[in-house]
C-alpha positions in Angstrom: 103.6 112.7 102.3 103.7 115.8 104.4 106.5 115.5 106.9 106.0 118.6 108.9 103.2 120.3 110.9 100.1 118.7 112.2 99.7 116.4 109.1 103.3 115.1 109.6 102.7 114.5 113.3 99.6 112.5 112.5 101.3 110.6 109.7 104.3 109.6 112.0 102.0 108.6 114.8 100.1 106.3 112.4 103.2 104.8 110.9 104.6 104.3 114.4 101.5 102.3 115.3 100.0 104.8 117.7 96.6 104.3 116.1 94.8 102.4 113.4 93.7 104.2 110.3 90.1 103.5 109.5 88.7 104.2 106.0 86.1 102.8 103.6 85.9 102.1 99.9 83.9 105.3 99.2 86.7 107.4 100.7 89.4 105.7 98.7 87.3 106.2 95.6 87.0 109.9 96.4 90.8 110.1 97.0 91.4 108.3 93.6 89.1 110.8 91.8 90.8 113.8 93.5 94.3 112.5 92.5 93.1 112.3 88.9 92.2 116.0 88.7 94.6 117.8 86.3 95.9 120.2 89.0 96.7 117.4 91.3 97.9 115.0 88.6 100.5 117.6 87.7 102.0 117.3 91.1 101.5 113.6 91.8 102.2 111.4 88.9 99.4 108.8 88.1 101.5 105.8 89.0 102.4 107.2 92.4 98.8 108.2 93.0 97.6 104.7 92.2 100.3 103.2 94.5 99.2 105.6 97.3 95.6 104.4 97.1 96.6 100.8 96.9 98.9 101.1 99.9 96.3 102.9 101.9 93.8 100.1 101.2 96.4 97.5 102.3 97.5 99.4 105.4 94.1 100.5 106.8 91.1 98.9 108.4 88.2 99.0 105.9 84.9 99.9 107.6 82.7 98.5 104.8 79.8 97.8 104.5 78.6 101.2 105.7 75.4 101.8 107.6 73.0 104.5 106.3 73.8 107.7 108.2 72.1 111.0 107.6 73.2 113.5 110.2 76.0 115.6 108.7 75.2 119.2 107.8 77.0 118.3 104.5 75.3 115.2 103.1 78.4 114.5 101.1 80.1 113.8 104.4 77.6 111.2 105.7 79.7 108.3 104.4 82.5 109.5 106.7 80.2 109.4 109.7 79.0 106.0 108.5 82.6 104.8 108.4 83.3 106.2 111.9 80.2 104.3 113.2 80.9 101.1 111.3 84.5 101.0 112.4 83.6 101.9 116.0 86.2 104.6 116.0 87.4 106.0 119.3 88.8 109.2 117.7 88.2 111.3 114.6 90.9 113.3 112.8 89.3 115.7 110.5 89.5 119.3 109.3 85.8 119.1 108.2 83.6 121.5 110.1 80.6 119.4 109.1 82.0 116.2 110.7 82.9 118.2 113.9 79.4 119.6 114.0 77.8 116.2 113.7 79.6 115.1 116.9 79.8 118.4 118.8 76.5 120.2 118.3 
């Protein structure tokens, strides 16, 4: 995991219990597929990638089942908005401009 910068700060806050990490199966599937791409798999060995996904599933709150949501400028991000809605998230941590646009028009 990244230990410095914004990502490191967020990671430490999560592991210190400052907030609950909310996800959904579709997001974990997307992560798993990304970790299998050759360029990523060269940097993160498959057994470590699999462990990461399994640990995330065990340590997060799953927001499944997801409602149907169609309001992101990027339709591929609608499942993230659905997870936010299903999990009744108070905050969103994202670098996605599409997710930000869906909440801050």
